[in-house]
C-alpha positions in Angstrom: -86.0 150.8 126.5 -87.4 148.7 123.6 -88.7 146.0 125.9 -90.7 148.8 128.0 -92.2 150.2 124.6 -93.1 146.4 123.8 -95.0 146.2 127.1 -96.7 149.5 126.5 -98.2 148.5 123.4 -98.7 145.1 123.8 -102.5 145.6 124.5 -102.7 146.2 120.5 -101.4 143.2 119.4 -104.7 141.4 119.2 -106.1 144.0 117.1 -102.9 143.6 115.0 -103.5 140.1 114.6 -107.2 140.6 113.4 -106.1 143.2 110.9 -103.3 141.1 109.4 -105.4 138.2 109.0 -108.3 139.9 107.9 -107.0 142.0 105.4 -104.9 138.8 104.2 -108.4 137.5 103.7 -109.9 140.2 102.0 -106.8 140.1 99.4 -107.5 136.2 98.9 -111.3 137.0 98.1 -110.2 139.8 95.8 -108.3 137.5 93.9 -111.2 134.8 93.9 -113.7 137.1 92.8 -111.8 139.3 90.3 -112.3 136.7 87.8 -115.8 137.6 87.7 -115.4 141.3 86.8 -112.2 140.9 84.3 -113.6 137.8 82.5 -114.5 139.7 79.3 -111.2 141.2 78.9 -109.4 138.1 79.5 -111.7 136.1 77.2 -110.8 138.5 74.4 -107.3 137.9 75.3 -107.3 134.1 75.6 -110.1 133.5 73.4 -112.7 131.5 75.7 -116.3 131.2 76.2 -119.2 132.5 74.3 -119.2 134.9 71.1 -122.1 137.3 71.1 -123.1 140.7 69.3 -122.4 143.3 71.8 -122.8 147.1 72.1 -119.2 148.7 71.6 -120.4 152.3 72.0 -120.6 154.0 75.7 -122.0 157.2 74.1 -125.3 155.3 72.8 -128.2 154.3 75.3 -130.5 151.2 74.5 -133.4 153.4 73.5 -131.1 155.1 70.9 -130.6 151.9 68.9 -132.7 150.9 65.8 -131.8 147.3 66.3 -130.6 145.9 69.8 -127.4 144.2 69.3 -128.2 141.0 71.1 -130.7 140.6 68.2 -127.9 139.8 66.1 -127.4 136.1 65.9 -124.2 135.9 63.5 -121.4 138.5 62.8 -122.3 139.7 59.2 -125.8 140.7 61.0 -123.7 142.2 63.9 -121.3 144.1 62.0 -124.1 145.8 59.6 -125.9 147.5 62.5 -125.2 151.3 62.1 -126.2 154.4 62.8 -125.5 157.0 60.2 -123.3 154.4 58.5 -121.1 154.2 62.2 -121.3 150.5 63.6 -122.3 150.4 67.0 -121.9 146.8 67.9 -119.2 144.1 67.8 -119.0 140.3 67.6 -116.6 139.5 70.3 -116.3 137.4 73.6 -118.5 138.2 76.2 -116.5 136.5 78.9 -119.5 133.8 79.7 -120.3 130.4 78.5 -119.4 127.2 80.0 -115.6 127.5 79.8 -116.3 130.7 82.1 -118.3 128.7 84.4 -115.9 125.9 84.7 -113.4 128.6 85.6 -114.9 130.6 88.1 -116.8 127.9 89.9 -116.0 124.2 89.8 -112.1 124.7 89.5 -111.8 126.7 92.5 -114.8 125.5 94.8 -113.9 121.5 94.4 -110.0 122.2 95.5 -111.4 124.8 98.0 -113.6 122.5 99.7 -111.2 119.3 99.7 -108.2 121.3 100.7 -110.3 123.3 103.3 -111.1 120.2 105.3 -107.4 119.1 105.3 -106.3 122.4 106.7 -109.2 122.6 109.4 -107.6 118.8 110.4 -103.9 120.0 110.2 -105.0 123.1 112.3 -105.2 121.0 115.2 -101.7 119.2 114.7 -99.2 121.9 113.6 -98.3 125.8 114.1 -101.3 127.4 112.5 -99.4 130.9 112.2 -96.8 129.4 109.7 -99.1 127.5 108.0 -101.1 130.5 107.4 -98.4 132.4 106.2 -97.3 129.5 103.8 -100.6 128.9 102.1 -101.0 133.0 101.9 -97.7 132.8 99.9 -99.0 129.8 97.5 -102.5 132.0 96.9 -100.3 135.3 96.4 -98.1 133.8 94.2 -101.2 132.1 92.0 -102.7 135.5 91.9 -99.5 137.0 90.4 -98.7 134.5 87.9 -102.4 134.6 86.8 -101.6 138.1 85.2 -99.0 136.6 83.0 -101.0 133.3 81.4 -101.3 132.8 77.6 -103.8 129.8 77.8 -107.2 129.1 79.1 -105.9 125.9 80.8 -103.3 128.1 82.6 -105.7 130.0 84.2 -107.8 127.0 85.3 -104.7 125.5 87.0 -103.7 128.8 88.7 -107.4 129.0 90.0 -107.3 125.6 91.5 -103.6 126.5 92.9 -105.5 129.8 94.3 -108.3 127.9 95.9 -106.0 125.5 97.6 -104.1 128.3 99.1 -107.0 130.4 100.5 -108.8 127.5 101.7 -106.4 127.8 104.9 -107.4 131.3 105.5 -110.6 130.4 107.4 -109.8 127.4 109.6 -106.5 128.8 110.4 -107.2 132.2 111.2 -110.5 131.5 113.2 -108.4 129.1 115.1 -105.9 131.8 116.0 -108.3 134.4 116.7 -110.5 132.2 118.6 -107.5 131.7 121.0 -106.5 135.4 121.6 -109.9 136.9 122.0 -112.0 136.3 124.9 -115.6 134.5 124.4 -117.5 137.7 125.0 -115.6 139.3 122.1 -115.6 136.2 119.7 -118.5 136.8 117.5 -117.6 140.5 116.4 -114.1 139.4 116.1 -115.3 136.4 113.5 -117.7 138.8 112.0 -115.0 141.3 111.3 -112.8 138.6 109.7 -115.4 137.0 108.0 -116.2 140.3 106.1 -113.3 139.7 104.4 -115.6 137.9 101.7 -117.6 141.0 101.2 -114.5 143.1 101.5 -112.7 141.2 98.8 -115.9 140.7 96.6 -116.6 144.6 96.7 -113.2 145.8 95.9 -113.0 143.4 92.7 -115.9 145.3 91.1 -113.8 149.0 90.8 -110.2 147.1 90.2 -111.7 144.8 87.6 -113.8 147.3 85.9 -111.9 150.6 85.8 -108.5 149.7 85.8 -108.0 147.4 83.0 -109.5 150.2 80.3 -106.4 152.5 81.7 -103.9 149.9 80.1 -101.3 150.8 82.6 -97.8 150.2 81.3 -99.8 148.3 78.2 -100.7 145.7 80.8 -104.6 146.2 80.6 -106.2 143.3 82.9 -103.1 141.6 84.0 -102.1 144.8 86.0 -104.9 143.6 88.3 -103.8 140.6 89.3 -100.2 141.8 89.4 -100.9 144.5 91.9 -103.4 142.3 94.0 -100.9 139.6 94.3 -98.1 141.7 95.3 -99.9 143.3 98.0 -101.1 139.8 99.0 -97.6 138.5 99.1 -96.7 141.7 101.6 -99.5 140.7 104.1 -98.1 136.9 104.0 -95.0 137.8 105.0 -96.3 139.9 107.6 -98.0 136.8 108.8 -95.0 134.6 108.7 -92.5 137.1 110.3 -94.7 139.3 112.9 -97.5 136.7 114.2 -96.9 134.3 116.6 -98.5 131.0 117.3 -101.0 131.7 120.4 -101.4 129.2 123.2 -104.4 127.1 122.5 -107.4 127.5 124.5 -109.8 124.8 125.8 -113.6 125.1 124.4 -116.5 122.9 123.8 -115.9 119.5 124.0 -112.1 119.8 125.5 -113.2 122.3 128.1 -116.0 120.1 129.0 -113.8 117.0 129.2 -111.2 118.7 131.2 -114.2 119.5 133.6 -115.4 116.0 133.6 -113.0 113.2 132.8 -115.5 110.7 132.8 -117.9 112.2 130.1 -118.0 110.4 126.8 -115.7 111.9 124.4 -117.1 113.2 121.3 -115.7 112.7 118.0 -115.7 114.3 114.7 -117.8 111.5 113.1 -120.3 111.7 116.1 -120.7 115.8 115.3 -120.9 115.1 111.2 -123.9 112.5 111.9 -125.7 114.5 113.8 -129.4 115.3 112.1 -128.6 119.2 112.7 -125.3 119.4 111.2 -126.6 117.6 108.3 -129.5 120.1 107.8 -126.8 123.0 108.4 -124.5 121.7 105.8 -127.2 121.5 103.3 -128.9 124.7 103.8 -125.2 126.3 103.8 -124.6 124.5 100.3 -127.8 125.6 99.0 -127.2 129.1 100.3 -123.8 129.3 98.9 -125.0 127.7 95.6 -127.0 130.7 95.0 -124.4 133.3 96.6 -121.6 132.0 94.3 -123.7 131.8 91.0 -124.8 135.6 91.7 -121.3 136.6 92.8 -119.5 135.1 89.5 -122.2 136.3 87.1 -123.6 139.8 88.5 -121.1 142.0 86.9 -121.4 140.6 83.4 -125.2 140.3 84.0 -125.7 143.9 84.8 -123.1 144.9 82.0 -124.7 142.9 79.1 -128.5 143.4 80.3 -128.3 147.0 81.4 -125.4 148.6 79.6 -126.8 151.9 80.2 -125.8 151.7 83.8 -122.6 152.0 85.2 -123.1 150.1 88.7 -119.3 149.4 89.2 -119.3 151.7 92.3 -122.9 151.3 93.2 -121.9 147.2 93.7 -118.8 148.3 95.6 -120.4 150.7 97.9 -123.5 148.3 98.8 -121.1 145.4 99.4 -118.4 147.4 101.6 -120.4 149.8 103.3 -123.8 147.6 103.8 -121.5 144.6 104.2 -119.5 146.6 107.3 -122.6 147.6 109.0 -124.0 144.4 108.9 -121.0 142.2 110.2 -120.7 144.6 113.3 -124.4 144.6 114.2 -124.5 141.1 113.4 -121.7 140.5 115.6 -122.8 142.9 118.6 -126.2 141.2 118.5 -125.0 137.8 118.6 -122.8 138.8 121.5 -125.8 140.3 123.3 -127.9 137.6 122.6 -125.2 134.8 123.9 -124.9 136.6 127.2 -128.3 136.6 128.0 -129.7 133.4 126.3 -126.6 131.2 126.0 -124.5 130.0 122.9 -127.7 128.1 121.4 -129.0 131.7 120.4 -126.5 132.1 118.0 -128.2 129.5 115.5 -131.3 131.3 116.3 -129.9 134.4 114.9 -128.2 132.7 112.1 -131.5 131.0 111.1 -133.5 134.5 111.4 -131.2 136.7 109.5 -131.3 134.2 106.5 -135.0 134.1 106.4 -135.3 137.7 106.3 -132.7 138.1 103.7 -133.8 135.4 101.1 -136.8 137.3 99.6 -134.6 140.5 99.2 -132.3 138.1 97.4 -134.4 137.3 94.8 -134.9 141.5 94.0 -131.3 141.5 92.9 -131.9 139.9 89.7 -135.6 140.3 89.5 -135.6 144.3 89.6 -134.3 146.9 87.4 -131.0 148.5 88.5 -132.3 150.9 91.3 -134.5 148.6 92.9 -132.0 145.5 92.3 -129.1 147.8 94.2 -131.9 148.4 97.2 -132.8 144.8 97.8 -129.3 143.8 97.3 -128.2 146.1 100.1 -131.1 144.7 102.4 -130.0 141.3 101.7 -126.4 141.9 102.3 -127.3 143.7 105.7 -129.1 140.6 107.0 -126.9 138.0 105.3 -123.9 139.2 107.0 -124.4 137.3 110.3 -123.8 134.3 108.1 -120.1 135.2 108.7 -120.7 133.8 112.6 -122.4 130.6 111.5 -119.3 128.2 111.4 -118.4 129.8 114.9 -122.1 129.0 116.1 -122.0 125.8 114.8 -118.9 124.9 116.5 -120.0 126.2 119.8 -123.2 124.9 119.7 -122.7 121.2 118.6 -119.2 120.9 120.9 -121.2 122.2 124.0 -123.7 119.4 124.2 
């Protein structure tokens, strides 16, 4: 009886795998980007970063203030600013500064980059499902423990551990999904998976902005990390105990080698020395430099310079809704073009989407809040096909 039921629902297994690895990636990215939204609360607790004069009255607008808080450059002047003898500024940590930039960026990205390459190599040698499950357990525990830190350096170390674990998600998951789904569905599948970046990033805004002030169980910002880590740990166990390693499929140079044994073997060094690969790597580095800088700083930027506007839910909606539409549309269009024009068309779509998105990306920091949200949404819509870039590069260069 159970065997019959399993056979009847077997067609759902690929979708289940996609859901598990994608949600796991979302939770990993939530832990990754939540620092950008919770940094001020953490800085006030752990005492790191810059101290400035800031508005501490949510009922006042900037137009109501006789002197803007940011004009005060010392604590005495800051605390002397008042309306009807009621101070409206506070001299405290703002969550920014060199300490924050190291915490948010280099400490995570350096480890993520190096370990990610190692994980990509190991993915070709060992059981990817078990590796993904173990790596997910690692970053889940790092997220949970991040909620219990008492020193700045504790958080830096845990960010590095988190990066090491999460770096396995992309190479291992994409390998698993590529072996489960047929080529004609691969771009859409990869788009849905890579939406995890936008999903985790978008969810971080309401979680990091609105949960800490509730001070649930007296934990403040810490409950965000405990909750995200526990849910991530559940999906890590689902990965280990409910997914199975798929049979490896031959694609790219492996398939070509089987079809033509006399063909010249293409090594990783051959691919890496390709001028086109070097240009793609440089372009991706520049693109992600800007993207990461914005992602880590945008919430604090909007809170400091536009305190009259609560953009938490707007940033969530733009990232989640527009990002969702973008990845689906990008994946479908990419699949259609490949069916008609071949694998190389993925690179054309990638380049075109980035050219369109670039000018709108400037608007997200140049415009006032309304214009910033609109241009940010347009930028996200066109930049989402970048989620197919790894797939595009692999298919394009291994097909030579």
